[in-house]
C-alpha positions, 0 to 999 in steps of 0.5 A: 161810149167806149168799147170793151174786147172780151176775150175768146173761150179759147183764152179762157180755156188756156188760162183755166188749164193754166191755172189748175198746172201751177195749183197740181204743182204746187200741191206735189212740189209741197208733198215732195217737200215734207217727209208725211205720208197719205198712206190710204184712201178714203176706201171704207176699208182703210185703216185710218190709225195715221190720222192721229198717230201719224206723226210718231216714231213707231208709225214712221218707222212702219213705214220703213218696214217689211210688213208695210208692202206685205199685202203688195208682196201677197198680190204681187208674188209668185203663190197661188193667193185666196182671200184667207191669207190676207188675217195674216197679209193684211189688217184694219177691217174690224172697226169698232166705229161702224156696226158696233165692231162687226168684222167687215167682209174683205177680200183680195180685190177689197182689201187695201191695208198692209200689215199695220196696226190694228193686227197687233194693237187695239184699244179694247184691249187690256193688255201692255201696250193695247196688243191683241195677243200676248208677246209670246205668240203674237209674231208667231201667229203669223210667220210660221209654216203652217198657215198654208197661204202658200198651198199644201206642202209648200213652205214659205217661212218657218220662224217659229218653228226653227226657233222652237225647234219642232216639226222637222224630219227625222230630228228630236225636238230641240229648241234655240237656246235663246228660248229660255233667255228671251222672255219677249220672245222676237221682240228682244231682238226685232224691236230693240232699239237704244233710244224709244224718241229717235227713228230707228233703222232697225230695232222698233217698228222696222222689226228689222233685227240686227246682230249688234242685239247678239253682242249684247251676251256674245263676243266674235258675233261678226266672224261666228255668224259669217261661219256658220251661214257659210257651212249652213248654205254649204249644207243646203247646196249639197241636200239640193243636188241630191233631191234635184236627183231624186226620181221618186218624189213621193218617196218618203224619204224625199219628203222628208228630206225636202221637208228639212231643206224648205224649213231651214230655207224659209227661214231667213235663208239659212236658219238663222233662229236655230243654228243647232237645229239647221244643222241636225236638220239638214245632217239628216236629210244628207244621211238620207242621200243612197236611199233616194239616189243611190251610188251616182 
């Protein structure tokens, strides 16, 4: 009778662990070798749009957008956060396949989605492109300074107010000239792209504006924007110097000067959406120098 030698338990474990390691490396290699992204988990709050739309141009562009990082930026950002911030920093919790479309309770602890598809689109919408709101009101419902998510009196964005030229101190209402020209408002610049079938580096669902759009109507835009930005940054430095020296920060003049400064800063850092209004706001703040710091 032939004697059979069976492998020891320790040898079996070595073989098993080797097979598991090889399988893991194979899976990782497969993921690295493709551009596909599995962006969500199996959480009940996870948005599943990528299941059907993951290979579409719009979804691939969104992967490069700031919206993809909205939730992370909120949680890891410098401001005090609350659940109400999720209305603009997250999306995808109104699932029509569950509870007959009743909205699910969501908190900062359970949120998993960034600003994704369902914040702007819904299969239940009758609007063009299934938009949840009109083009004119969709973007500015979040990109405004009265959201309060940064805290009372803190402005961390002001694109809407700057573009429409309102809410500043000591300056009359002054809408951007583009308000009348750009019927699609934000979409006109932030989603403009030459070829709808290619994945854009700017425009489309990256929502990144590019100054090439300006050149369709304006000449020498590169030089004009450079000159404007330099001018605005100089004024902002001057206003900040005044604010830093002011003693009474409860004084109404201080509040007005700071409001204008924060509005310009909250709009791309230098009031890009309305150059005329940005200059007027800062000029008014500079005019309060005597009231704020006297003859120092």
